[in-house]
Each structure stands twice: as structure tokens, then as C-alpha cells.
C-alpha angles and dihedrals in degrees: 000000000000125000090247093053091049091050091050091049094048095048092045091053090045091053093048092051091050092050090048089049092053091048091051090052090060091060096043098257133127099287098133091052089052090053090050092050090050091052091047091049092052090044091054096046114102111250094021101087093150096124128054137202092266093054091048091050091048090052090049090054092049091049091052090048090053092053092048093049093047091051099043101043096067090057090044090054091051091051093047090053094055104278125131131229090281092056089049091054091043090054091053092050090044092055091055096042093044093050091049093048094042098048099071092048096052108004101214108012090039090063091056097042093041092051092050094044091047092051090050096045099044095045093045094046092048091052093044099044106027101031094033094227122160118269093252094051091046090050089050089056089047090052089053090052091050093049089048090052091052089047088051091053091051090048091050091050090050089052087053090053089048088053089052090050092051090048092049093049092052094055 
């Protein structure tokens, strides 16, 4: 196989992995980590020294930021819609539990729907049971948690695009 054919194969696989990573970000999965692994793999291949240590470290930082934003924004949404710190924490736990429960039912979309439903349910139930709020006020807090979760997914996806931009600028 010629060097040109190998380069085409490597960059094609790299592109497919990046596209898959961005798609996984939209459903709350590990897409940014997949992008980071793809960049590191190309960086480590002999003859493909297109990325350096600084670009890999920058991508690591962006991937971590994406995870933090995805996690924190559901709780932030619950707080902005009238919930307390407990509702914020409940929304975070709900995202995780919902994603875990939803994934086996519908492997990719179940993760997204489960995370959003879990954020809603846990935040709303916390407000209704623990804080003794009315059902409509508790549901309003749950809606905030769900919107925050969606905002977190968008933020994570945008971090994935930022990673792609950093990778493209280091070529």
C-alpha cells in the first residue's frame, strides 16, 4: 500500500470517528473523548505528526469543560426555575439515573430521553415531596432541569466543535 493510500485511509477513518463523536455528544455520550482519542491516535502514528502535545492538552481541557457543562447545566436550570440546591442536586442525579435506565431500552436515543426525563422527574419529585411545593411549581422546576439538560448537551456538542476547530488549526 502506498503512503498516499495509507494517508487517505487514516484521514478518512479520523473523519468518521470525529463525526461519530459529534453525534454521540448530541445524545449525552462520550463523543468528545472519542475525538480526543482519534487525535491522539493520529498524533502517535509514524508519519502523521500533525498534532502536538499542546493541541492534545487543549483538546483534553475542552473535553473536560464539555463534561462539566453538561453536568452542571441541568442543576442550573432547576435553580433558575425556582428549585433550591436540593432540586439542583436531584436533577444531576436524575440525569445519571435516567441515562442509565434509558440506555438499555433504546441504546442511543434512550440515553438522551432518559437523562432528560430523569432530570425532570428527580427535580420535580424533590420539590414536590421534600420542599412540599404544589405539583405545578414542582413540574416547573422539573422543566427547568430538563431545559438545562438540553442546554448541557448543546454546550457539550459546541465543545466538540471547538475541539474540531483546534484540531483543524493545528494541521
